[in-house]
C-alpha positions in Angstrom: 7.6 23.5 -30.5 9.0 21.3 -27.8 8.1 22.2 -24.2 9.9 21.3 -21.1 8.0 19.2 -18.6 8.0 18.3 -15.0 7.4 14.6 -14.3 6.1 13.0 -11.2 5.4 9.4 -10.1 2.4 8.8 -7.8 2.4 5.4 -6.1 -1.1 4.0 -5.4 -0.4 0.3 -4.5 2.3 -2.2 -3.8 2.5 -6.0 -3.7 5.1 -7.6 -1.4 4.0 -11.3 -1.6 5.9 -11.8 -4.8 9.2 -13.7 -5.5 11.8 -13.2 -8.1 10.3 -16.0 -10.1 7.3 -13.6 -10.7 9.7 -11.0 -12.2 12.2 -12.8 -14.3 12.0 -15.7 -16.7 15.7 -16.7 -16.0 17.2 -16.0 -12.6 19.6 -17.8 -10.3 17.4 -17.0 -7.3 13.7 -17.6 -8.0 12.6 -17.9 -4.3 13.6 -14.6 -2.8 10.9 -12.0 -2.1 10.6 -9.4 -4.8 8.2 -6.5 -4.2 6.4 -4.5 -6.9 5.1 -0.9 -6.7 2.3 0.5 -8.8 2.4 4.0 -10.2 0.6 6.6 -12.4 2.7 9.4 -13.8 1.9 13.1 -14.3 3.5 15.5 -16.8 3.2 19.2 -16.3 4.4 22.1 -18.4 3.7 25.8 -17.7 0.3 25.3 -19.5 -0.7 21.7 -19.7 -1.2 18.5 -17.6 -0.9 15.0 -19.1 -1.6 11.9 -17.0 0.1 8.6 -18.0 -2.0 5.6 -17.1 -4.9 5.4 -14.6 -4.1 2.6 -12.3 -6.8 0.2 -11.0 -9.7 0.8 -8.7 -11.0 -0.7 -5.4 -13.4 -3.1 -7.2 -10.6 -4.5 -9.3 -8.4 -4.7 -6.2 -11.0 -6.9 -4.5 -11.6 -9.0 -7.5 -7.9 -9.8 -7.9 -7.1 -9.8 -4.2 -4.5 -7.1 -4.8 -5.3 -4.3 -2.4 -4.6 -0.7 -3.3 -3.3 1.9 -0.8 -5.2 4.9 -2.3 -7.5 5.7 -5.2 -5.1 6.6 -8.1 -7.3 9.3 -9.6 -8.0 11.0 -6.3 -4.3 10.9 -5.4 -3.8 13.6 -8.1 -5.4 16.1 -5.7 -2.2 16.1 -3.5 -0.4 17.9 -6.4 -3.4 20.2 -7.1 -4.9 18.3 -10.0 -8.5 17.1 -10.2 -9.1 14.1 -12.5 -12.2 15.8 -14.0 -10.0 18.7 -15.2 -7.5 16.5 -17.1 -8.0 16.6 -20.8 -5.2 14.3 -22.0 -4.4 10.8 -20.8 -1.8 8.4 -22.3 -2.6 4.7 -21.7 0.6 2.7 -22.1 -1.4 -0.5 -22.5 -4.7 -2.0 -21.5 -3.6 -4.3 -18.7 -5.8 -4.0 -15.6 -3.2 -2.0 -13.5 -2.7 0.6 -16.2 -6.2 1.2 -17.6 -8.7 0.9 -14.7 -10.7 3.8 -13.6 -11.0 5.4 -17.1 -14.3 6.8 -16.1 -12.7 8.9 -13.4 -11.4 11.2 -16.3 -14.7 12.3 -17.8 -13.3 15.1 -19.9 -10.1 13.5 -21.2 -9.1 12.1 -24.6 -7.0 8.9 -24.4 -3.9 8.2 -26.4 -3.5 4.5 -27.2 -1.7 2.3 -29.8 -3.9 1.0 -32.5 -2.3 -2.5 -32.1 -3.2 -2.5 -28.4 -6.9 -2.0 -29.1 -6.8 -4.7 -31.8 -5.0 -7.1 -29.4 -7.4 -6.5 -26.5 -10.6 -7.0 -28.6 -9.4 -9.6 -31.1 -9.0 -13.4 -31.3 -6.0 -13.5 -29.0 -8.4 -12.9 -26.2 -9.8 -16.4 -26.8 -6.6 -17.6 -25.2 -7.1 -17.8 -21.4 -3.4 -17.1 -20.6 -3.4 -13.9 -22.7 -6.6 -12.7 -21.1 -5.3 -12.8 -17.5 -3.7 -9.3 -17.4 -6.8 -7.7 -19.0 -10.1 -6.9 -17.4 -13.0 -7.0 -19.8 -14.8 -4.1 -18.1 -11.8 -1.8 -18.6 -11.5 -2.8 -22.3 -15.2 -2.3 -22.8 -14.9 1.1 -21.2 -12.2 2.0 -23.8 -14.5 0.8 -26.6 -17.2 3.2 -25.3 -14.7 6.0 -25.5 -13.8 5.0 -29.0 -17.5 5.3 -30.0 -17.7 8.7 -28.3 -14.7 10.1 -30.1 -12.4 10.2 -27.2 -9.6 7.9 -28.3 -6.6 9.1 -30.3 -4.9 6.1 -31.9 -1.2 6.0 -32.7 0.4 3.5 -35.1 4.0 3.4 -33.9 5.6 6.7 -32.9 3.4 9.7 -32.4 3.4 13.1 -30.8 1.0 13.9 -28.0 2.2 17.4 -27.3 5.4 19.3 -27.9 8.1 17.5 -26.0 5.9 14.4 -25.3 5.9 11.5 -27.7 4.8 7.9 -27.6 6.7 4.9 -29.0 5.3 1.4 -29.6 7.5 -1.2 -27.9 5.3 -4.3 -27.8 6.6 -7.4 -26.2 4.8 -7.5 -22.8 1.5 -6.6 -24.6 1.1 -6.2 -28.4 0.6 -2.4 -28.3 2.6 -1.5 -25.2 4.0 2.1 -25.7 6.6 4.0 -23.8 6.5 7.8 -23.3 9.4 10.1 -24.1 9.4 13.4 -22.3 11.6 16.5 -22.7 12.8 17.7 -19.3 15.5 20.1 -18.0 17.7 17.1 -17.5 17.2 15.8 -21.0 14.9 13.3 -22.5 13.3 11.0 -19.9 11.6 7.7 -20.9 8.7 6.4 -18.9 9.2 2.8 -19.9 6.0 1.5 -18.2 6.0 -2.3 -18.6 8.6 -2.2 -21.4 10.8 -2.8 -18.3 9.0 -3.5 -15.0 12.4 -3.2 -13.1 15.8 -1.7 -13.7 17.0 -5.3 -13.7 14.9 -6.2 -16.7 16.5 -3.8 -19.1 19.9 -3.3 -17.5 20.7 -7.1 -17.2 18.6 -8.2 -20.2 16.2 -10.3 -18.1 12.7 -10.7 -19.6 9.6 -10.4 -17.5 7.4 -13.6 -17.5 4.2 -12.0 -18.8 5.2 -11.8 -22.5 3.3 -11.7 -25.8 6.4 -11.5 -28.0 9.8 -12.2 -26.4 11.8 -10.9 -29.3 10.0 -7.5 -29.1 10.4 -7.4 -25.4 14.2 -7.9 -25.5 14.5 -5.4 -28.4 12.5 -3.0 -26.3 15.2 -3.0 -23.6 17.5 -1.2 -26.1 14.8 1.0 -27.5 13.9 2.5 -24.1 17.5 3.4 -23.5 17.8 5.0 -26.9 14.8 7.1 -26.1 16.4 8.6 -23.0 19.3 11.0 -22.9 21.0 8.7 -20.4 20.3 5.4 -18.7 19.4 7.1 -15.4 16.4 8.7 -17.1 14.8 5.4 -18.0 12.0 5.0 -15.5 10.8 1.4 -15.0 7.1 0.8 -14.5 7.0 -1.0 -11.2 10.4 -0.9 -9.5 10.4 0.2 -5.8 14.0 1.5 -6.4 12.4 4.5 -8.1 11.2 5.6 -4.7 14.7 5.4 -3.3 16.7 6.9 -6.2 14.5 10.0 -6.9 13.6 12.8 -4.5 10.2 12.9 -2.7 7.9 15.6 -3.9 6.2 17.2 -0.9 5.3 15.4 2.3 2.5 13.0 1.1 4.9 10.0 1.1 3.6 8.8 -2.3 4.9 11.4 -4.9 8.4 11.5 -6.4 9.9 14.0 -8.8 11.6 12.4 -11.8 12.5 15.1 -14.2 15.5 16.4 -12.3 17.1 13.0 -12.4 18.0 10.6 -9.6 19.8 11.8 -6.5 21.6 8.5 -6.2 23.4 6.6 -9.0 21.3 3.8 -10.4 23.2 0.6 -9.5 24.3 -1.6 -12.4 23.5 -4.7 -10.4 20.0 -4.1 -9.2 
């Protein structure tokens, strides 16, 4: 039976030293500054909590020289959740900023696409350019969880819980998956990196880190079809999310998504 879920975005980092060339393969203005925010997401029903992605940790922040503002797992405490109490985590893909700190969730099972595990541990990782978004320690941590029986693999579409499903998109990474969530406003799609920004899917502008361009562009349509309306597609890294959706509490880093945006999403982002 489908449940109705509340959905929150928790911001743990940002990066403001980027330009539009870092966000779009084709763009008329490659030189302008273009910020990126980093989130994890939390789904809550009357009975359950599901965390989507785990962010990256201070060690990884130092290694990549990409500082974080707060520990992603510990940030859950502001909404009354302890990472050690979470029993279900969805990992949209294994890039460093989505699958770091897996050990912070010692009692969770992890939902992952079969193709993502194959990609991150297979011959493609012999290619230096494909390696860059992955961190070997994160991938090895997931391998340990496979051996301990704590990974639930999906091969395409799959149900995690009533009202929460995962859908393989690919494109950015071979096994990238989006998450569809039933809310009081309709079906919401956490696109993760199927669309880093509104501009990617709304204006059909691919992101430069790409494994399969055809799948990436097809995914722009898929994520819109998964949502009841375009305004309920949530990009993975767009600072506009923090302006379009209402703040949740006074922490300054939590936003409520399931009730829809309070401002119309601009067509020209």
